[in-house]
DRENMARVO-960765 format. One record per residue (C-alpha): residue number from 1; residue in one letter; x negated, y negated, z. Coordinates in pm, 1 decimal, padded with zeros to 6 digits. Last residue first. Layout:
# DRENMARVO-960765
{NUM, "a", {X, Y, Z}}
...
END
This chain:
# DRENMARVO-960765
{229, "x", {00807.3, -07445.6, -06797.9}}
{228, "x", {00936.2, -07140.0, -06708.1}}
{227, "x", {00948.2, -06772.8, -06773.9}}
{226, "x", {01151.8, -06506.5, -06646.0}}
{225, "x", {01019.9, -06157.4, -06515.9}}
{224, "x", {01240.5, -05909.3, -06382.5}}
{223, "x", {01027.4, -05715.5, -06122.8}}
{222, "x", {01075.5, -05349.7, -05967.9}}
{221, "x", {00917.7, -05228.1, -05673.8}}
{220, "x", {00737.0, -04968.7, -05626.0}}
{219, "x", {00523.8, -04680.6, -05385.7}}
{218, "x", {00309.7, -04428.3, -05341.1}}
{217, "x", {00314.9, -04387.4, -05709.2}}
{216, "x", {00384.9, -04040.5, -05908.2}}
{215, "x", {00733.9, -04013.9, -06024.0}}
{214, "x", {00758.1, -04402.9, -06040.7}}
{213, "x", {00491.5, -04350.6, -06339.4}}
{212, "x", {00768.7, -04086.4, -06533.8}}
{211, "x", {00532.2, -03784.2, -06627.2}}
{210, "x", {00278.0, -03722.5, -06861.2}}
{209, "x", {00078.5, -03544.8, -06843.7}}
{208, "x", {00230.0, -03352.0, -06574.0}}
{207, "x", {00115.7, -03567.8, -06258.7}}
{206, "x", {00193.3, -03449.3, -05924.1}}
{205, "x", {-00166.2, -03345.7, -05853.8}}
{204, "x", {-00283.4, -03670.4, -06028.7}}
{203, "x", {-00133.0, -03898.2, -05859.3}}
{202, "x", {-00194.8, -03748.2, -05543.3}}
{201, "x", {-00594.8, -03755.3, -05566.3}}
{200, "x", {-00564.1, -04121.4, -05693.9}}
{199, "x", {-00288.3, -04236.2, -05427.6}}
{198, "x", {-00114.0, -04494.8, -05651.7}}
{197, "x", {00071.2, -04816.0, -05540.9}}
{196, "x", {00301.4, -04989.5, -05846.2}}
{195, "x", {00423.1, -05265.6, -05985.8}}
{194, "x", {00700.5, -05335.6, -06215.5}}
{193, "x", {00869.3, -05485.7, -06509.8}}
{192, "x", {00639.8, -05729.6, -06584.6}}
{191, "x", {00723.1, -05973.3, -06908.8}}
{190, "x", {00615.3, -05916.5, -07263.3}}
{189, "x", {00774.0, -06190.8, -07451.8}}
{188, "x", {00926.2, -06395.7, -07179.3}}
{187, "x", {01031.2, -06759.1, -07300.1}}
{186, "x", {00815.5, -07029.2, -07309.9}}
{185, "x", {00973.6, -07422.8, -07452.4}}
{184, "x", {01026.7, -07599.9, -07780.3}}
{183, "x", {01256.6, -07864.4, -07704.2}}
{182, "x", {01656.9, -07889.4, -07619.0}}
{181, "x", {01769.6, -07680.7, -07929.1}}
{180, "x", {01552.0, -07355.3, -07709.4}}
{179, "x", {01281.0, -07392.6, -07973.4}}
{178, "x", {01074.0, -07053.9, -07865.2}}
{177, "x", {00687.9, -07023.4, -07733.2}}
{176, "x", {00648.4, -06721.6, -07669.9}}
{175, "x", {00477.3, -06529.8, -07330.8}}
{174, "x", {00284.0, -06266.5, -07183.2}}
{173, "x", {00268.9, -06156.2, -06853.2}}
{172, "x", {-00030.0, -06101.2, -06601.5}}
{171, "x", {-00080.2, -06007.6, -06248.6}}
{170, "x", {-00359.5, -06070.4, -06002.2}}
{169, "x", {-00432.2, -05900.0, -05702.5}}
{168, "x", {-00444.0, -05958.4, -05277.4}}
{167, "x", {-00343.1, -05705.1, -05015.4}}
{166, "x", {-00097.1, -05786.4, -04698.0}}
{165, "x", {-00085.3, -05552.0, -04467.8}}
{164, "x", {00190.2, -05326.3, -04242.2}}
{163, "x", {00141.8, -05126.3, -03962.8}}
{162, "x", {00365.1, -04773.4, -03951.9}}
{161, "x", {00095.4, -04516.1, -04000.6}}
{160, "x", {-00255.5, -04684.9, -04005.5}}
{159, "x", {-00324.7, -04954.0, -04296.3}}
{158, "x", {-00666.3, -04860.5, -04436.1}}
{157, "x", {-00564.8, -04956.3, -04788.2}}
{156, "x", {-00910.3, -04874.6, -04915.8}}
{155, "x", {-00878.6, -05055.8, -05265.6}}
{154, "x", {-00930.1, -04941.8, -05646.2}}
{153, "x", {-01065.4, -05244.5, -05886.1}}
{152, "x", {-00878.9, -05478.2, -06049.1}}
{151, "x", {-00508.4, -05449.5, -06181.7}}
{150, "x", {-00479.9, -05108.6, -06322.9}}
{149, "x", {-00262.4, -05068.1, -06617.7}}
{148, "x", {00107.6, -04892.2, -06730.5}}
{147, "x", {00201.8, -04755.7, -07091.8}}
{146, "x", {-00120.2, -04788.1, -07267.7}}
{145, "x", {-00276.4, -04442.1, -07151.3}}
{144, "x", {00026.3, -04184.2, -07085.2}}
{143, "x", {00149.5, -04162.6, -06752.7}}
{142, "x", {00493.2, -04271.9, -06866.7}}
{141, "x", {00701.2, -04549.1, -06831.7}}
{140, "x", {01031.6, -04456.2, -06609.1}}
{139, "x", {00903.3, -04709.0, -06355.3}}
{138, "x", {00991.1, -05008.4, -06575.4}}
{137, "x", {01124.4, -04854.9, -06932.9}}
{136, "x", {01043.7, -05175.1, -07107.3}}
{135, "x", {00695.9, -05171.3, -07055.7}}
{134, "x", {00517.5, -05454.4, -06866.0}}
{133, "x", {00383.4, -05210.3, -06627.5}}
{132, "x", {00134.7, -05274.8, -06265.8}}
{131, "x", {-00128.5, -05091.5, -06094.0}}
{130, "x", {-00280.7, -05112.6, -05770.8}}
{129, "x", {-00489.8, -04812.8, -05751.3}}
{128, "x", {-00569.0, -04656.7, -05399.1}}
{127, "x", {-00916.3, -04548.5, -05350.7}}
{126, "x", {-01194.7, -04355.1, -05535.2}}
{125, "x", {-01105.9, -04024.6, -05427.2}}
{124, "x", {-00802.5, -04084.2, -05232.0}}
{123, "x", {-00770.6, -03800.9, -04899.0}}
{122, "x", {-00455.1, -03609.2, -05009.6}}
{121, "x", {-00078.5, -03603.7, -04860.2}}
{120, "x", {-00193.8, -03918.3, -04721.8}}
{119, "x", {-00042.4, -03989.7, -04365.4}}
{118, "x", {00383.9, -04143.0, -04389.0}}
{117, "x", {00536.5, -04498.2, -04399.0}}
{116, "x", {00233.0, -04702.5, -04470.9}}
{115, "x", {00414.0, -05114.5, -04491.5}}
{114, "x", {00289.6, -05328.3, -04754.6}}
{113, "x", {00314.8, -05670.5, -04823.5}}
{112, "x", {00171.1, -05739.4, -05203.6}}
{111, "x", {-00038.2, -06092.5, -05242.5}}
{110, "x", {00013.9, -06237.4, -05606.0}}
{109, "x", {-00243.0, -06480.1, -05794.6}}
{108, "x", {-00089.2, -06560.2, -06136.9}}
{107, "x", {-00177.6, -06494.7, -06525.7}}
{106, "x", {-00043.0, -06631.7, -06795.4}}
{105, "x", {-00117.6, -06453.8, -07176.1}}
{104, "x", {-00019.9, -06669.2, -07504.2}}
{103, "x", {00194.3, -06653.4, -07759.7}}
{102, "x", {00276.7, -06897.1, -08054.8}}
{101, "x", {00636.0, -06841.7, -08159.1}}
{100, "x", {00711.8, -07215.6, -08215.1}}
{99, "x", {00431.7, -07483.9, -08226.1}}
{98, "x", {00285.1, -07602.0, -07866.4}}
{97, "x", {00006.5, -07401.7, -07776.5}}
{96, "x", {-00314.1, -07546.8, -07632.0}}
{95, "x", {-00325.9, -07371.5, -07326.3}}
{94, "x", {-00311.9, -07042.3, -07453.7}}
{93, "x", {-00499.5, -06740.1, -07259.2}}
{92, "x", {-00302.8, -06958.2, -06953.6}}
{91, "x", {-00455.6, -06906.1, -06655.9}}
{90, "x", {-00376.2, -06995.8, -06279.2}}
{89, "x", {-00012.3, -07016.8, -06389.8}}
{88, "x", {00206.7, -07317.5, -06268.2}}
{87, "x", {00254.0, -07468.5, -06584.6}}
{86, "x", {00382.5, -07143.3, -06750.6}}
{85, "x", {00666.8, -07141.1, -06502.0}}
{84, "x", {00735.2, -06753.2, -06340.7}}
{83, "x", {01058.5, -06719.7, -06233.8}}
{82, "x", {01119.0, -06430.9, -06010.7}}
{81, "x", {01414.1, -06147.8, -06071.4}}
{80, "x", {01367.5, -05813.0, -05836.4}}
{79, "x", {01609.1, -05937.7, -05591.7}}
{78, "x", {01644.8, -05640.6, -05327.5}}
{77, "x", {01361.1, -05454.4, -05301.5}}
{76, "x", {01138.3, -05793.9, -05265.0}}
{75, "x", {01007.0, -05977.0, -05496.9}}
{74, "x", {00883.8, -06375.5, -05366.7}}
{73, "x", {00856.3, -06707.0, -05553.5}}
{72, "x", {00597.1, -07019.4, -05629.8}}
{71, "x", {00443.4, -07042.5, -05288.8}}
{70, "x", {00159.1, -07326.6, -05350.5}}
{69, "x", {-00198.3, -07193.6, -05385.1}}
{68, "x", {-00282.0, -07427.6, -05642.6}}
{67, "x", {-00253.2, -07223.0, -05953.4}}
{66, "x", {00053.4, -07117.8, -05850.2}}
{65, "x", {00144.4, -06812.9, -05628.1}}
{64, "x", {00380.1, -06504.1, -05625.5}}
{63, "x", {00459.0, -06321.8, -05308.1}}
{62, "x", {00517.1, -05956.0, -05373.0}}
{61, "x", {00765.9, -05807.2, -05120.6}}
{60, "x", {00809.0, -05504.4, -04841.2}}
{59, "x", {00666.9, -05205.6, -05059.0}}
{58, "x", {00706.9, -04920.6, -04886.3}}
{57, "x", {00344.3, -04707.2, -04866.7}}
{56, "x", {00308.2, -04320.5, -04818.7}}
{55, "x", {00535.7, -04122.9, -04983.2}}
{54, "x", {00606.3, -03763.9, -04921.3}}
{53, "x", {00501.8, -03538.7, -05132.7}}
{52, "x", {00710.5, -03253.7, -05391.4}}
{51, "x", {00926.8, -03552.7, -05428.7}}
{50, "x", {01267.6, -03532.0, -05305.2}}
{49, "x", {01546.5, -03462.5, -05565.8}}
{48, "x", {01882.1, -03644.0, -05617.5}}
{47, "x", {01758.2, -03981.8, -05732.2}}
{46, "x", {01579.3, -03812.6, -06014.9}}
{45, "x", {01413.0, -03953.7, -06249.5}}
{44, "x", {01255.3, -04214.7, -05995.3}}
{43, "x", {01209.8, -03892.1, -05773.2}}
{42, "x", {01334.8, -03919.1, -05404.8}}
{41, "x", {01122.8, -04037.5, -05124.7}}
{40, "x", {01109.4, -03876.6, -04843.7}}
{39, "x", {00860.2, -04147.1, -04703.5}}
{38, "x", {01187.6, -04295.8, -04551.0}}
{37, "x", {01195.6, -04092.9, -04213.3}}
{36, "x", {00846.7, -04195.6, -04112.2}}
{35, "x", {00588.1, -03956.6, -04073.2}}
{34, "x", {00524.4, -03771.6, -03718.4}}
{33, "x", {00277.4, -03917.4, -03540.0}}
{32, "x", {00028.1, -03560.2, -03441.7}}
{31, "x", {00063.6, -03555.3, -03047.7}}
{30, "x", {-00296.6, -03603.8, -02874.5}}
{29, "x", {-00372.9, -03304.0, -02657.3}}
{28, "x", {-00524.2, -03326.1, -02325.5}}
{27, "x", {-00247.9, -03251.3, -02095.5}}
{26, "x", {-00193.8, -02914.3, -02308.8}}
{25, "x", {-00531.9, -02830.2, -02262.7}}
{24, "x", {-00472.4, -02891.3, -01851.5}}
{23, "x", {-00128.6, -02691.2, -01882.7}}
{22, "x", {-00264.4, -02414.1, -02048.5}}
{21, "x", {-00579.6, -02409.6, -01800.9}}
{20, "x", {-00301.0, -02419.1, -01526.6}}
{19, "x", {-00074.9, -02150.7, -01601.9}}
{18, "x", {-00404.0, -01919.5, -01702.3}}
{17, "x", {-00487.6, -02036.3, -01317.8}}
{16, "x", {-00173.0, -01964.9, -01181.8}}
{15, "x", {-00128.7, -01595.1, -01329.5}}
{14, "x", {-00473.9, -01493.8, -01216.0}}
{13, "x", {-00373.9, -01630.9, -00863.3}}
{12, "x", {-00064.3, -01357.6, -00907.3}}
{11, "x", {-00243.0, -01092.5, -01063.1}}
{10, "x", {-00492.5, -01065.0, -00782.6}}
{9, "x", {-00218.2, -01118.8, -00483.9}}
{8, "x", {-00066.8, -00790.9, -00676.2}}
{7, "x", {-00368.9, -00621.5, -00689.8}}
{6, "x", {-00442.8, -00687.3, -00324.5}}
{5, "x", {-00064.0, -00572.4, -00227.3}}
{4, "x", {-00099.7, -00250.6, -00351.0}}
{3, "x", {-00449.5, -00150.8, -00236.4}}
{2, "x", {-00312.7, -00241.2, 00063.0}}
{1, "x", {00000.6, 00023.1, 00007.3}}
END
């Protein structure tokens, strides 16, 4: 009986020790922060189907600036339309244009306000690409070269989950001079239709060569460009 009692005590003490070790280990674990619910994004080509990987970012707004650094206006997920006057552009590729049907390229400084809503599915290789399209299909344009373009060099976008940052870059669009009946004025010839952020590694995994650019982007925002004097 004494032997049984000794064995029972040993088992009890052992159980308590193991339980204590488990609690100690659990106490020092850092819980994984879950992705935001909206990171389970839908395909641009089918709003009823989730993308294979969560979307990393949400573009809260694009802020456009004139050549003096003053705000021209903002594009948001709700308000896509923006008027970008020729006189406000930082650069005009054809500043002497005055005749009907003459064209030029206007460039503006822009800042994207970006929120991280998910961790990366794949580590970026060269960095995140800031891309845009002037294709009439917008986010449904294809990943085929010539339908969308990268602006500037790739960037790190080292934003913590739930954090927000502002990322500066440039965007350009084409105008054409037209006789409006009340004078010769610029009209949109090849306007911006979307801005997108790519994780270069994730985009490659998702790209069916070709795919819709909206399907491979970590975030996008639609743009409707209107010209002004």
